[in-house]
Wavefront OBJ file of the C-alpha trace (Angstrom):
o trace
v 0.000 0.000 0.000
v 1.235 3.485 -0.761
v 2.398 5.445 2.284
v 0.322 8.590 1.959
v -1.195 11.025 4.385
v -4.561 12.562 3.505
v -4.992 16.319 3.601
v -8.158 18.061 2.554
v -9.243 21.740 2.551
v 17.464 15.972 -13.229
v 19.885 16.994 -15.480
v 21.048 20.545 -16.189
v 20.232 22.052 -19.561
v 22.449 24.972 -20.609
v 21.143 28.516 -20.685
v 18.420 30.473 -18.969
v 15.600 28.349 -20.402
v 17.341 25.186 -19.245
v 17.425 26.390 -15.668
v 13.779 27.391 -15.980
v 12.909 23.763 -16.725
v 14.247 22.816 -13.313
v 13.743 25.878 -11.162
v 10.253 26.422 -12.499
v 9.110 23.169 -10.932
v 10.054 24.271 -7.439
v 7.424 25.819 -5.202
v 7.840 28.226 -2.348
v 8.142 26.851 1.155
v 4.664 26.671 2.693
v 3.680 28.249 5.949
v 1.766 25.233 7.232
v 3.647 22.184 8.590
v 3.092 18.680 7.270
v 0.803 16.590 9.468
v 1.561 13.114 10.725
v 1.507 10.155 8.356
v -1.625 8.042 8.071
v -1.919 4.423 6.987
v -4.098 4.944 3.968
v -3.480 5.994 0.406
v -4.790 6.610 -3.040
v -5.021 2.864 -3.494
v -7.924 2.797 -1.028
v -10.012 5.119 -3.192
v -13.118 3.380 -4.522
v -13.967 3.375 -8.202
v -16.892 5.684 -7.476
v -14.504 8.197 -5.874
v -11.954 8.055 -8.696
v -11.201 11.523 -10.121
v -11.119 12.574 -13.752
v -7.497 13.662 -13.300
v -5.059 12.457 -10.648
v -2.000 14.711 -10.380
v 1.224 13.434 -8.823
v 3.750 16.162 -8.008
v 7.297 14.911 -7.590
v 10.662 16.188 -6.463
v 12.705 15.392 -9.551
v 15.803 14.103 -7.746
v 13.870 11.842 -5.367
v 14.054 8.306 -6.746
v 11.402 7.213 -4.247
v 8.926 9.507 -5.995
v 9.421 7.775 -9.323
v 8.928 4.443 -7.543
v 5.675 5.818 -6.120
v 4.584 6.838 -9.606
v 5.301 3.380 -11.016
v 3.336 1.721 -8.198
v 0.432 4.109 -8.812
v 0.400 3.360 -12.545
v 0.471 -0.385 -11.882
v -2.315 -0.216 -9.307
v -4.733 1.892 -11.349
v -3.988 -0.013 -14.559
v -4.712 -3.298 -12.800
v -8.133 -1.920 -11.849
v -8.709 -1.049 -15.536
v -9.244 2.478 -14.303
v -6.416 4.263 -16.111
v -7.322 6.177 -19.270
v -3.838 7.586 -19.959
v -0.635 8.842 -18.390
v 0.463 12.410 -19.174
v 4.042 13.460 -18.433
v 5.887 16.715 -17.937
v 8.967 14.740 -18.979
v 7.990 14.594 -22.670
v 6.736 17.294 -25.019
v 3.142 17.619 -26.148
v 2.515 16.029 -29.527
v 4.415 12.838 -28.735
v 2.771 9.657 -27.434
v 2.916 5.887 -27.321
v -0.531 5.586 -28.889
v -0.306 2.945 -31.592
v 2.499 1.012 -29.901
v 1.865 -2.545 -28.763
v 2.215 -3.497 -25.086
v 5.264 -5.492 -26.163
v 7.062 -2.386 -27.469
v 10.704 -2.082 -26.426
v 12.179 0.686 -24.331
v 13.880 2.043 -27.446
v 10.614 2.151 -29.390
v 8.873 3.948 -26.539
v 11.664 6.490 -26.189
v 11.521 7.170 -29.909
v 7.743 7.603 -29.846
v 8.013 10.120 -27.004
v 11.100 11.881 -28.437
v 12.636 11.265 -25.035
v 15.362 13.639 -23.797
v 17.543 11.389 -21.669
v 19.876 14.227 -20.675
v 17.072 16.233 -19.129
v 15.042 13.288 -17.822
v 17.172 10.133 -17.331
v 15.335 7.106 -18.701
v 16.719 4.967 -15.894
v 14.560 7.022 -13.527
v 11.378 7.408 -15.579
v 11.529 4.393 -17.889
v 9.981 2.010 -15.336
v 7.046 4.419 -14.871
v 6.456 4.757 -18.602
v 6.889 1.070 -19.380
v 4.466 0.037 -16.614
v 1.782 1.962 -18.484
v 2.768 0.800 -21.976
v 2.889 -2.854 -20.934
v -0.590 -2.462 -19.416
v -1.921 -1.112 -22.713
v -2.294 2.424 -21.348
v -1.164 5.272 -23.629
v 1.545 7.625 -22.397
v 1.527 11.183 -23.721
v 3.945 14.056 -23.479
v 2.267 17.129 -22.044
v 5.045 19.668 -21.736
v 5.405 22.865 -23.733
v 7.887 22.205 -26.564
v 11.133 24.063 -26.038
v 10.842 25.702 -29.469
v 7.770 27.612 -28.255
v 9.275 28.992 -25.063
v 10.878 32.160 -26.401
v 7.623 33.180 -28.033
v 5.691 32.512 -24.832
v 8.112 34.671 -22.860
v 6.922 37.723 -24.832
v 3.180 37.052 -24.470
v 1.697 39.206 -21.720
v -1.680 37.433 -21.908
v -0.384 34.842 -19.430
v 0.037 37.538 -16.766
v -3.703 37.840 -16.145
v -4.601 34.143 -15.887
v -4.095 33.973 -12.116
v -5.421 36.253 -9.370
v -2.930 38.943 -8.405
v -1.712 37.163 -5.280
v -1.213 33.854 -7.094
v 0.646 35.569 -9.956
v 2.965 37.141 -7.373
v 3.565 33.685 -5.916
v 4.695 32.534 -9.346
v 7.050 35.502 -9.669
v 8.449 34.819 -6.200
v 8.891 31.133 -7.083
v 10.887 32.111 -10.174
v 13.131 34.336 -8.068
v 13.633 31.673 -5.403
v 14.108 28.907 -7.973
v 16.915 30.895 -9.578
v 18.498 31.642 -6.182
v 17.900 35.383 -6.521
v 20.198 35.577 -9.563
v 17.518 36.341 -12.127
v 17.032 40.061 -12.914
v 13.581 41.337 -11.967
v 12.637 42.072 -15.573
v 13.107 38.384 -16.425
v 10.826 37.017 -13.702
v 7.586 37.540 -15.638
v 8.904 35.876 -18.838
v 9.987 32.856 -16.788
v 6.619 32.718 -15.018
v 4.858 32.837 -18.395
v 6.720 29.694 -19.420
v 5.558 28.024 -16.203
v 1.926 28.886 -16.926
v 2.197 27.825 -20.554
v 3.619 24.474 -19.499
v 0.740 24.041 -17.042
v -1.829 24.892 -19.713
v -0.243 22.447 -22.156
v -0.306 19.593 -19.640
v -3.885 20.356 -18.613
v -5.036 20.438 -22.229
v -3.305 17.138 -22.982
v -4.921 15.503 -19.972
v -8.408 16.786 -20.786
v -8.167 15.382 -24.310
v -7.701 11.893 -22.831
v -10.694 11.857 -20.476
v -12.908 8.781 -20.642
v -16.118 8.174 -18.687
v -15.433 6.162 -15.560
v -11.656 6.339 -15.919
v -8.816 8.495 -14.588
v -5.998 10.318 -16.378
v -2.779 10.232 -14.352
v -0.633 13.362 -14.740
v 2.964 13.324 -13.502
v 4.930 16.560 -13.105
v 7.129 18.519 -10.744
v 5.200 19.466 -7.645
v 5.226 23.186 -8.448
v 3.158 22.395 -11.528
v 0.335 20.623 -9.696
v -0.479 23.170 -6.972
v -4.168 24.028 -6.898
v -3.798 27.793 -6.597
v -1.140 28.365 -9.248
v -0.622 25.266 -11.378
v -2.316 22.810 -13.712
v -5.596 22.688 -11.736
v -6.197 26.361 -12.598
v -6.433 25.321 -16.263
v -8.871 22.451 -15.761
v -12.461 23.271 -16.791
v -15.011 23.852 -14.062
v -16.557 20.589 -12.940
v -13.419 18.531 -13.549
v -12.862 16.200 -10.611
v -9.193 16.256 -9.663
v -6.991 14.982 -6.855
v -3.563 16.488 -6.150
v -0.939 14.326 -4.431
v 2.428 15.820 -3.489
v 5.636 13.858 -3.029
v 7.546 15.054 0.027
v 11.108 13.962 0.813
v 11.687 14.509 4.515
v 9.609 16.292 7.147
v 9.453 19.828 5.756
v 6.107 20.556 4.132
v 6.400 21.363 0.430
v 2.925 22.729 -0.238
v 0.232 24.541 1.693
v -2.775 22.463 2.716
v -5.067 24.294 0.307
v -2.801 23.377 -2.609
v -2.925 19.581 -2.242
v -5.179 16.734 -1.189
v -2.596 14.103 -0.270
v 1.049 13.984 0.787
v 3.239 11.017 -0.107
v 6.092 10.969 2.410
v 9.509 9.531 1.546
v 12.892 9.634 3.349
v 14.805 12.887 3.361
v 17.544 13.360 0.782
v 21.114 14.360 1.631
v 21.464 18.124 1.972
v 22.749 19.781 -1.188
v 23.353 23.435 -1.972
v 21.870 23.751 -5.462
v 22.269 27.529 -5.363
v 26.035 27.244 -4.913
v 26.271 25.199 -8.097
v 24.043 27.638 -9.958
v 26.055 30.660 -8.818
v 29.253 28.966 -9.983
v 27.815 28.257 -13.414
v 26.559 31.839 -13.773
v 30.050 33.108 -12.944
v 31.341 31.122 -15.876
l 1 2 3 4 5 6 7 8 9
l 10 11 12 13 14 15 16 17 18 19 20 21 22 23 24 25 26 27 28 29 30 31 32 33 34 35 36 37 38 39 40 41 42 43 44 45 46 47 48 49 50 51 52 53 54 55 56 57 58 59 60 61 62 63 64 65 66 67 68 69 70 71 72 73 74 75 76 77 78 79 80 81 82 83 84 85 86 87 88 89 90 91 92 93 94 95 96 97 98 99 100 101 102 103 104 105 106 107 108 109 110 111 112 113 114 115 116 117 118 119 120 121 122 123 124 125 126 127 128 129 130 131 132 133 134 135 136 137 138 139 140 141 142 143 144 145 146 147 148 149 150 151 152 153 154 155 156 157 158 159 160 161 162 163 164 165 166 167 168 169 170 171 172 173 174 175 176 177 178 179 180 181 182 183 184 185 186 187 188 189 190 191 192 193 194 195 196 197 198 199 200 201 202 203 204 205 206 207 208 209 210 211 212 213 214 215 216 217 218 219 220 221 222 223 224 225 226 227 228 229 230 231 232 233 234 235 236 237 238 239 240 241 242 243 244 245 246 247 248 249 250 251 252 253 254 255 256 257 258 259 260 261 262 263 264 265 266 267 268 269 270 271 272 273 274 275 276 277 278 279 280 281
């Protein structure tokens, strides 16, 4: 059984856009602490309670979160409840639809135009292949990199969120870039974040089937209710947000998630020190 507590209401890519792919997935530290673990999980959810979209928000460098994703895929596929799996880790427009369950890893990677440098297949391959082998289509949902520079100039994204939520996105961009990003570049980076969220939401909605659930896997900053993918889901869409949390520090406010999946803490690492060194170069 998944170890989840109920709450109700990575490779480096060069250049500024490359860092946005990583830093943009980080969310600000929440003000509310994480509650104690409970011995129940998403696997206990009845078919009648199953959402249209189930969002799993991971910490990209936490291997236990990818293991959780694979277990979730296997469980929901075994119940014949899984309509599709949508990934941040592959671009929109690519999918395994048309591949046989016996397709090889190489065939699946080709179908998804997989970027192993950005998203190591050894981490995500087991998640993807669990779906393919169960006959469940896997679709890329992310905004293609070629569209990012155009999105950065489009001010229409700035009014999608309420003022306070838009400021949270700007603050997340600043924090995610360790305070190194000039203020005038925060909004363009936040626009990319919103465009990625809209792309993943649109991909998921296109796969809805009556009585089934679309599983969407992304960095946890993308799945937050107040700022992320859920803000792009049409009214009436039933969604559940589950956040992966490595260690005891809460990674999302209670209002932004429905479940917390707790995993062991990771060794402390100063990502900002590495980023500052690269920016010096």
